[in-house]
N, C-alpha and C positions, 0 to 999 in steps of 0.2 A: 669345435664340436661341442655341443651342449646337450643338456637333458631338459625336457619339458618340465614346467612346474608340476608339483604333485597335484593329482586330481582328487577333489573331495569325494568321499565315498558315500556320504549321507545327505548331500545338500540339494541336488538338482537333477534334472533329467539326464545330464551327462554322467552323473554318478551312477544312476541306474544302469546306463549303458555300460559303464565300466564293470559293474557287477555281472552283467550278462556276459561280457567278454571273459571275465574270470571263470564263470561257470562253463563257458563253451571251450575255452582254450587252455585252461590250466590242467593239462594232461602231463604226460612224461615225455621228455625228449633229451637227446644228448646235449652236453655242454659244448660240443664241437671244438674241443681242443685238438682234434685231428679229424680227418676224414680219409678213409673209413675210420670209425671209432674203434676203441679197443675191444668192444664186444664182438666185432667182426673178425678179430684176430683168430687164427687157427694154427694147428700143429703142422700145416703144410709148409710153413716157414721153419726150417731147421737150422741147427748150428752150421751144418755144411753149406747150406744156401747162404746164410749170413756171411760166412767166410768168403764165398764167391763175390758177394756184393762188396765186401771190404776191399778185396783185391782189385775191383773195377773202379775204385774211387780215383778222381783226378788228383794226381800228386801235388799240383800247385794250388789246389783249392783248400783254404783253411776250413776247419770243422769246429763244431761246438761239442763240448763234453758235458754230460750229466752224470754225476756220481751220487748214488742213492745210499744214504746212511740210515738204516732202518731202526735206530735205537732211540728210546725216549727215557727220561727219568720218571715220567708219570703217564698214566693213561687218561687222555682227554676223551670223554665219552662221545663227543660229536665227531671225532676224527674219522676221515675217510681214507687215510693213507695206509700204506703197508708198513706197519711199525710194530715194535714190541718193547716192553719195558725191561731194561737190564740194570743191574746194580754192580756187576763185576766188569771192571775196565779191561780185564784180560780177554773177555769175549769180544770187545770192540777191537782190541789190538789184533786178535786172530782174524777178525773180519778184514782189517786193513791188509794183512798178509795175503788174503785171498784176492782182494782188489788188485794188489800189485801183480799177483799171478794172472789174473784175468787180463790186465793190461798187456802182459807178455804174450798171451794167446792172441789178442787183437793185433799186437805189433807184428806177429809172425805172418799175418794175412794182409798187411798193408802193402801198397805198391811202393812205398818209400816213406820218408819222414814227412808226415803231414803236420802242419802247424795248427795250433788251437787258437781260434779267435775269440772264444768265450768259454768259460767254465762255470758250472752251477753245481753247488753242493746242496742236495735236498734230502728230505727225509719224511718222518723222523726228525731228529735233532742233530745236525752236523756238529754243533758245539759240544756234543758228547765226546768228540775226539780229544784225546790228550794232546799236549803240545808236541810230544815226541811223534805220535801217530800222524799229526798234521804235517810235520817235517817229512816223514817217510812218504806220505801220500802225494804231497806236492812234488817231491823229488821224482817219484815214479811218473807222475803225469807229465812233468817237464821233459823227462827223458824220452818218453814215447811220442809225445806231441809237443815239440818246442813251442813256447808261447809267443804269439805274434806281438809286435809292438802295439801298445794300447789295448791289450787283451782285457775284456771285462770279466771279472771274477766275482761271483755273487754267492751268498749262502743264506739259508733259512735258519733262523736262530730262535731259541727259547730264552726270553729275558730272565726267567727265574733262575737258570743255572749258568747264565753267562758271567764270565769274569773279565776284569780289565786285562789280565795277562793274556787271556785267549784272544781278545780283540786286538791287542798289540801284535801278537804273533801272526794273526790272520792278515793284518795290515802289512806286516813285513813280507808276507808271501804274495801280496798283490791284491788283497780284497778291495773291490771298488764299490760294491753295493751290498747292502744287508737287508734282509726281510725279517721283521720281528712279528711273531704271533701274539696278538692282543685279544681279538674276538669281541669282548665286551667287558667293561669295568664295573658294572653293577654287581655288588656282592651276591645278591640272590640269584643272578644269572650264572655267575662263576660257580656258585655252590651246585646249581642244577646240572652243570656240565663237567664238574670235577676238575676245574682249572682255577685255582685261587692265585691271583696275581694283582697286587695293588698297583695303582698308577705309579707310585714311587719307584717300583722295580723297573717298569718300562722306561721311565724318565732317566734312571741311572744308566740303563743300557744304551739309550740314545746318546747320553752325554759321553760315555766312553767311545762310542763310534765316531762322534763328532771330533773329539780330541785326537783320535787316531787318523783323522783326515779322510774318513769314508764319505765320498761325495754324494751318494744317493742312498737314502734310507726309505724303505717301504714298511708300512704297518698293515698287517692283515686284520680286518674286522669282519664280523658276521652279523647278519640279521636272520630272523626266523628261529632263534634258539628258544629253548624252554624258558617260560616265565618272562621273556623279553618283551618290552613295550617300546613304543615310539620314543617316549621320554628317556628310556635307558639308552637307546641308540644315539639320540641327540646329545645326551649328557656325556656319553663316552667320547663322541666327536669333539665336544667343547673342550674336554681335557686333552685329547690327543692333538688337537690343532695348536695348542700352546707349544708343542714340540716342533711344529712346522716340518713334518716329513715331506720329502720330495714326492712320494707316491703313497697312495692309500688303495688297498684292494678291499672291496666291500662285497664279500661273498654271501650268497644265500645258503643257509645250512641245507645240505642234501641228506634227507633221512632215508637211508638205504640199509636197514638192519639185516636184510637178507644177504647183503654183500659184506657188511661190517657188523658181525654179531654183537660187538660190545656196545653198539648204539641202542641195544635193547635195555641198557641200563638207564636210559633217559625215560622220563615219564611222558609218554605220547600225549596224554591229556593236557599237558602244559605247553605243547607246541602251538604257536600262533597259526591261524588259518590263512588262506590265500590272501584275503583282504587285508589282514593285519600285516602279513609279510610285505605286501605291496606298499602299504602305508609307511612301514619302517624304511624300505629302500628309497622311497621318494622323499621322505623327510630328510634322510641322510644326504641324498643328492642335492637337495636345495641348500642344506647347510654347507656343503663343500663348495658349491658354486659361489655362494655368497662370500666364502673365505678365499676366493681367487683361484681355486683349482678348476681344471678342465676335465670334462668327462671323457673317459677312454673306453670305447666299446661298451660292453654289457655291464661290467662291474669294477672298473679301475678308474682312479682319478689321479691327476698329476699336476704339479705346478707347471705353468706354461713353458718355462725354460728347461724343464727336465727332458730327458731323452724321449720319454713316452709322449710328452706334450708336443715336442717338435715333430715327432714321428707321426702323430695324429694329424697335424697340420700338413705335413708333406705327403700323407697317404702311404707311408711305409710301414705301418703296423703289421705285425704278424701274430699268429696265434699258435701256441704249442701247449704241451702238457703242463707247463708252469703258468699258463695264462697269456696275457698280452705281452709282447716283446717287440723290440726293434732289431733283434738278432737277424742278420741277413744271410747267415750261412745255411746252405741247403742240406747239409749233413749234420746230424746230431748223433754222437756215439754215446750210448747208455752203458753205464758200468754199475755193477752191484745187483743184489737180488731185487727182482721185480722191475728194474729200470727199463725204460722204453727209449728206443732210438729211431731216428728216421734217416734213411738213405735215399738216393734218387730212385732206387728200385722199389722201395716200400718201407713198411714199419716192422720193427722187430722188438720182442720183449723177452727179457730174461725170466727164468723160473722165479716164482715168488718165494718159494720155500728156501730158507737159508741152507737147510740140510742138503737139498737137491742141488742148489747152486754151488755149494762147496764140493759136493761129490763130482759134479761135472768138471769143475776146474781141476780137481785132483786127478781126474782121468785124462786131462789134456784136451777137453772138449769145450768149445764155446758154449756157455750155459743158457742156451736159447730154449724157450718153451713154445713160443708161438709168434705169429706176426701175420702180415698180409702183403702180398705183392700188388703193387699199384697197376691198374689198367689205365689206358688213355682216358676212359670215361671217369674213373676215380679222380684223376688229376684235373679234369675239366670241372667236375662238380665240386671238388675240394676248393678250387680257386673261387668259385661263386660263393660258397659257404663262408670261406675265410673273409672275403670282402664284405659280405653282409654283417658278419660278426664284428669286424673291425671298424668299418666305415658307415654302416647302416645304409649303404647305397651301392649299387653295382650296375654296370652296363653290360647286359648279356651279349650284345653284339661285339663289344671290345674283348670280352673274355673268349668268345667263340673265335675271333680273329687270332688271338694269341695262341690258341690251340689248333689252328688250322682247320676248323670246321665251320659249317654254316649256322647262323643263328637259329635256323629252323629246328635244330637239335633240341631246343628248349620249348618247343611248341606245347607239348603236354604239360610241362611245368608251368608255363604262363597261364594255361587254362585253369590249373589248380590254384593259382594265385588270385583268381577273380574273386573268390569268396573272402579272402583276406582284404582285398581292396574294398569290397562292398562293406565290410565291417570297420573300415577306417584304419586298419593296421599298416597298410602300405599304400603308396601311390604308384601307379603304373603309367609311364609315358613312353610308348614305343617299347624299346628294349631296356629302358632304364627303370630299375626298381628302387624306390626310396622308402625306407621304413619311417612311418610318421612318428611324431612325439608320443602319441598314445601307444603305438605299436612297439616301441623300443623295449618295453618290459616283456614283449612276446616275440622278440627277434628270433628265438630258437624255433618258433613255429614256422616263420618264413624260411629259415635255413633248412628245416626238415622237408620242405617241399622238394628240394633238390637232392635229397638223400635217397638213393636207390637201394641202400643196403640195410638200414635199420628198420626195425619193426616197432610199432607203438607199444607193444607189451614186452619190450626187451629189458625193462627194469631200470630205466634211467631215473634221475631225480625229476621232481616236478618243475614245470617251466617257471612258475612265479614263486 
């Protein structure tokens, strides 16, 4: 799976066409890390209903676990996550107490001992956990969900506060993959987003992880940040590639100050426009492909031998709230304030407020705020959207057969695809949809055709 070469924006008639496409299609759309998206969650899914869903899980089917650690040592102005800055470690220790109590509430509703096939610590900054709190958390996780042989344990880390002792302790507890936030190494960009982090800090963290035997390292980068240029993106990549990470996530900055008020601290006048963002993303893709990485879906790259690379070749990629993954487990149990889980019956999200989350746990209630129960149509359309986002191609007939319906169910959707085909964003061959090289930057537009729940004014990030 590859990415088309970058298209010139100022050179020829094709460039003018690209400008027209940007003008026409650079609206707002979901990132489709789930379908239905989180904006369609409602209070109709309660803690009581979630408990019923937990009780109905298949006892022999391993699950994945997501643990949200919502604490950071600093406020990065671009961040879209549910986090807060703390300086007192006692607050983090208390949070772990409540995580353990939440695990007990979940355990009480399980049909038996379910094994964990994957564990992901996200945030926030999971390496804000002290070594003692790490021991307590992993002990509780293993008690409620015994780890399967070969369990994948991953964590999102901030290189600036990472220590060698923390890495060694995490490796002892089974850490197999680490994701480090880098974003951009240019000093003027780092100043603009309030995240000062020299390359040497990143290299030191990667060195510790390598020495501890961590087999897969991911580095998160961003384009579309204030003051950022194509040269900044490429220079950052040239430095990062000397570390040879197994994976690189290249996210487009999502400016949603109505959802994340601290983003108002950024100077909007310094944000690149759609053409500049596209030029940055395509220049980065070209550099990564030349370095031997393969493109994974919309915004990930991996070495061919990495799990994401082999998963792309095998057609087994999945998409969830952490991005692209090869995690095969149909159930994801979310733990912690704001965490999201998926069960066969639907999605569920904990309350975002730590105060409300703690209060619910103290009262012996599963701390659920909202969610959505999946319909058969949701599962059908979610399947199509996931394959488009992961593979850039989907056979609607095959999807319909998997779900026991006739391909004619997609008749209206195929009619709506005609405009995208005429503009060269997709190819239509019977029931087969294939996103073209030009259309890959606009894949969320194609996915949105099959979305029966979202509205264009729902407040999602821009497509390009």
